[in-house]
N, C-alpha and C positions, 0 to 999 in steps of 0.2 A: 165636440164629441168627448165623452168621458169613457175611459177604458173600464170595462166591466170588472167588478171586484169578485174574484173567485175564492176569497178567503174562507168562505163557509163550505166550499166543496171539499169533501173528504178524499177525493181522488180525481183522476183526469177524465172520468167517464162523461161528466156533463159537458166538458169542453170538447171532447172528441165526438160525442154524439151530435153536438151542434154543428161541428165542422163537417161531419158526415152528411147531415141533412142539407147543409148549405151546398155541398158538392153536387148533390142530386139536382138541386135547383140551378146551380151554375152551369151544369153540363148542357142544359137546354137553352141557355141564353144565346143571343145572336152575337156573332163576331163583332159587329159594329158597336154593340153595347159594351162589350169588354174592351174594345179599342178606346171608346170614350172614357171608360173607367181609368185606363192607363194614362191617358192624357190629363185627366182630372187629378190623378195622383202626382204627376209631374208638376202640374201647376201648384198643387198644395205644398209640395216640398219646397218649391221655389219661393212661395209666399211665406213659408214658415222658417226660412233659412236662418234668420237672426235668432229665433227662439231655439232652433236646433243647436246652433253654435253656443248659445248661452248655457243650455242644458249640458252640452258636452264639456264646457269649461268646469262646471260643477262636478261632473263625473271624474274629470281628470284630477281635480283638486282632492276629491275624496279618495281616489285610487292611490295617489302619492301618500296621503296620510295613512292609508292602510298598508303601505309597502307592497303594492301590487307589482309584480315583475315588470321591468322596463319594457320587455317585449310586448306585453299586453297593453301597456300604456301607449306604445307607438301604434298598435293596432286600433286602439280606442280613439286616438286623436283625429278629429274631423277638421277639414279645411274647407274653405269655399270651393276649391277646385274639386275635392272629392264629392261634395254635394252636387256640384254642376255636372260631374260625370254621371252620377246616379240619376239626375233629372234627364240627361241625354239618353241614358239606357231606357228609362221608362217611355220617353217619347219615341225612341226607335222601336221598342216592342209594340207600341200602338200602331206603328206603320207597317209592321212586318206581316206577311201572309199568315192566315189562321192555320195553326198546326192541327186543328181538330176537323174531322170530317174528310180528310184526304183519302182517296181510294187508292189501294195498293194491290197490285196483282198477286194472286195466290200462287203457291208453288205447285199446285195440282188442280185438276178439274174432275168433276163428277159427271157421269153420263146424263145427258138431257138437262144439265144444270149449269149455271154460271157461278163460279166461286171467286170471291174477292174479299179483301180485307179493308177495314176502315179504321182510321186512327181515332182514338177516344182518350179523354182525360183519365188519369189514374184514380182520382177521387179526392180523399182527404189526406193531406200531408202535414208533417211537422218538421220544422227546422230548429235544432238545438245548437246554439252557437255562443262563443265567447268573444267579447269586444266586437270589432267590425260593425258599428251601428248601421252603416249604409247597406250591409249585406241583407238585413231584414227587408229593406225596401226593394232591393234587387230580386230577392226570392219571391216577394209578394207580386212583383211585376211578372216574373216568369210564370208563376202559378196562375195569375189572372189571365194571362195570354193563353195558357193551355187549359183553362177552365177547371182548375183545381182549387179547392179551398186550402187554407194554410193556417197553421198554428205556429206562432213564433215564441220561442222561449230563449231569451238571451241571458247573459250573466249579470250578476249584481253590479259589476264594475261599470256597466253601460246602461243601467236601468233608466236614468233620467233622460238620456238621449233617446233611447228606444221608445220611451213613453211618448215624447213629443212627436217623433217620427210616426209612431203608431196612431196617434190621434189624427195627424194630418192625413195619413193614408185611409183610415177608416171613415173619416169625414167625406173624403172624395168618393169613396165607394158608395156611401149612403146617398150622396148628392145625385149620383147618376142612376140610382134605383137598383143597384145590383143586390143579390141576396144577402140579407143580414147574416153574419156569422161566417162569411167566406174568408174573412181575415180576423184572427184573434191574437191578441198580444198578452202573454202570461207574465205576471210579475215573478221575479226570480226567488223571492224570499217567502212566498206564501201561496196558498192554493195548490194546484197540481204539482207534485214533485216530478222529477225526471222519470223515476220508476213508475209512478202513476200514469204518466202520459204514454210512455213507450210500450206499455203492456196492454194498450187498448186496441188489440189487433182486430176486434170485431168492428171497429169504426175506422181506424187509420190504415191507409194503404201503403204509406212509405214514411220512414223517418230518415232525415239527413242530419248527421252530426257534423259540425264544422269547427275546427280549432286545433289545439295542440293534440298530439297523440293520446295523452291521458284522458281527455274528454271523449274523443272518438271511441277509444277502447272501453270506457265506462258505459257509454250508450249501447255499444254493440253487445256487451255482456248482459245488459238488462233487457234488451228488446225482445218482445215476442211478436211485435208487428214487423213487417219487412223493413230492412235497414239498408241504406246506401252509404257505405263507408267512404269518407273523403280522406285525402292524403295531402301532406304538405312537407316539403323538404326531403332531405336524405336522398337526393338524386345523384347518380354516379356518372362520371365521364371516364372512358378508357382512352388514354393517349397512346396511339399506336406509334411505332418508330417512324412511320411515314407521315404522321400528322405534323403540321407546322406549329411552331411556338405561337405565332400570331393568331392562328385559328383557335388554339386552345385558350389563349388569353381572352380573346373576344367572346368565345362561348361562355366562359365563366363569368366575366363581367356583365355581359348582357343578360344572363339568366337571373342575376340579382336585381334587375331593374324593375321587376314587378312591384307595384305599389298598391295597397299597403302590405300585402301578404306575399312573401317569397315562395309561392306555391311550387314552382319548378326550379328553384335555385340549385345549382350544382354545388354540393357540399363535400363530395368525396371524389378524388381523382386517382385512378389506377394507372400507373406508369410502367411501361415495359422496362425490364432490367437493362436493356441496351440503350436507354435514353441517355443523352449526353448530360453529365453533371452540370456543365456550364449553362445548358438550356434550362435545367431545373432552377438554378440559382437566379437566372434572369427572370423567369416566371415568378418566383417567390418574391423577389425584390419589387417587381412591378405590382403584384397584388398587395404587398405591404404598403406601398405608396398610396393605394386606394383605400387603406384602412382595414385590410383583411388580417386576421390572425391565422398563422400557418402551423399545422401539426403534421406528424408523420408516424409511420410504423417503426418498429424496432430497427429494421434494416436501414432506413433513412436516417434515423436519429444516430445510429452508430457512425454513419458517414458524415452527417451534418449535425453536430452536437447542439447547435443553436436552435434546432427545432424542438418543439414541445412534443412529448410522446403521446400519441392517441391511445386512450385506454380501449380495451376490447369491446366494451359496451357501446362505445361511440360509433362503431361502424354500422350499427342497426338503428341509431337514433338521429333524428334531425337536430341540427343546431339552431336553425331559424334565426341566424345572425350571420355576420361576416366572418365565419370560421370555415376553413377548408382543410380537410385531412388528406394526406397523400400516402399511397401505398404502392410498393413495388410488386409486380407480378411477372411471371416467366413467359406467359403466352396469352394470346387472345382467348383461348379456351378456358384458361384459369380465370381470366378476368370475367368472362361470361358466367362461370360457375359462382364466383364471388358475388357478382351483382344479383344473380337470381336468389342467392341466399340472404343477402344483407340489405339490399336497397329497399326503398319504400314501394317499388314496383309500379310507379306511375309515369316516370319520365327519366329515361336513361340515355346516355349519349356516347358517341364515338367520334374521335378526330382521326381521320385516316385518308390516305390517297389511294388505298387499295380497294378496288371494286369487290373482290372476293371477301375481304375482311368486312366491308360494309354490309354485304348480303348475309354473311354468317351472323354478324351482330344483330341485324334487324330480325332475322328469323329465329335465333336461339335465345335472345334475351326475353325473359318471361315478364314483360312489363306492359302496361296499357299503351304506352307510346315510346317509340325510339327515335332518336334524332342523329342524323349522320351529317357531320360538318355543318350543323345548324344549331342555333341557340334554342334551348327548350323554354325560353321565357314564356310565362303565362300571361295571356291577355284576357281579362274579363270582358273587355269591350274594345274593339279596334276602330270604331267609328266608320266601318264600312261592311257591307254584306249583312248577313243575318246571323253573325257569330256573336252571341252573348252567352256567357258561361258563369255559373255559380262557383265552380271549383273543378277538382279532378277526383275521380274515383279510381282506386287501385284494386278493387275486388273483382274476382270473376263471379259471375252469377247474373243478377238482374241487369246491370249495366256496368260498363267499364270505360274509363277515359273521361273526356270532358262532360261536365254536367250541364246540359242545356235544355232547350225546349223539347227535343226528341226524347230526352231522358224522362220527362214528366208526362209522357203519353204512352198508351198501350194500343193494341189493335184488337178488333173484333172480327172474327171470321164469319162471312155471310154466304150462305148457299141458296141461290135463287133458282127454283125449279120453273119449268114451263107449263105445268099443269097437266101434262100428258102422263098416262099410266100404262 
């Protein structure tokens, strides 16, 4: 399969129009045909693993020559284990129940009629992402399962890897006879620009940007099509005076275990002013032994000069590495106000033994998810159940929280009369 050359297209209209038409055709395909496509995609990735890893090596070498940030290089780096996980995700998606066509009870009824809702695909989607080559394959699997067409536009740092993965996936789709154009891979350096693509609101039903905040914000600013903003990092933990040191330590360490992207990693910790200094020092020393860098606000730096001072802008920005900033607060209410103002708003936590504190935190923190004495660690795939997720959304509006199959569907309201007048 040769990836189509869009170098002569002046904008994204041609690509978006093709995705839109393919979405109409895909919406009427059988669940069994789409399941077969997912299994074929898994087989194709497994068969092309060596080619994918070779292309990834070339991308890694080029990225280092271009002085690409080490964070992006880590996100870009593929391993046989990461490819195996992606294959397992595609296989599991093929086995899961079809999310399309489910009947849902309506919230009201009409006289002499039956009212119900039915789940439908969104239509044509686009994923704009940097690094994370396997993310394109996972998004393609989620979209095929939910009968949506997909346009993938990755970054230049991962183009050779994305190209091989794209060839494998599109060949598999063609082999099982699914609609041509339901998956398209766009080169990063020619053809449709990001602006051209995200302004095709007459064809595209959803844009998902994934990567550093700078990329997400750029796409959000340019979009005229609906956009589902994703978030990563800058998650807060409030350490109550009743919360144990071991609980806090475990929550922080476990939250950073998500590979390759630390989506829900705890990067900021708010501590009650009454917390014991000895407990703080023990926690910091334990984290430093695990390779973390520790910084603090002005109050903490005054008491512990060995700490690096966290600059004001850092409280609103993710580090996306092993850095954690600590800040002193006077109460739970102040902690909640700070989190609502400065966190990314997708996963914030509390360590406490107080039921009242836990309820107040859960209800008053304005985030997509809250965690009480639990690690917020992000699992894209847990190898059990039907939980497969692309990422996390922190926006209010279309959808919020985990981005999964339900996020990629909508509902149609159907009113069935009985023919009596």
